[in-house]
N, C-alpha and C positions, 0 to 999 in steps of 0.2 A: 470547556470541552466542545469540540467541533460538532456541528450539526450533521445529520445523516446525509443531507444533500451535498454538503461540502465534501464530506468524506467520499461519497460516490463519485463526485467530480474529480477529486484527486486520484482515486483508483482508476477511473477511466483514462485520465491523462497518462498515468504510469503505464497502464496496459497498452495504450496506443504507442507510447514512445519506446517501451522496452519489451513489448510482447511477452509479458509475464501473466500467468494465470491469476485470476482474481483471488482464488483461495490462498495462494502463496503470499499475495499482497496483504490480505486480511490477517493471515497468521503473523506476518511481520509486524503489522500495525498494532495488533493486540498483545504482542509480546512485551516483556518488561524492557527489553533493549530495542525499541522500535527503530531508532535511527540506524544502529549497527546492523540490524537484521535487514532493513531495506537496502542498505549499501551492499550487504553481502549477496543479496539475490540479484542485484543489478550487475 
């Protein structure tokens, strides 16, 4: 399982690149279908 700092780093990169709210990224990451959810919000 990834550390909190790595997760935050990834979230920051995604936010900067795609301008998505942090809450939407977190919801996607914690969902059972994380990969599909992240792709769908991008």
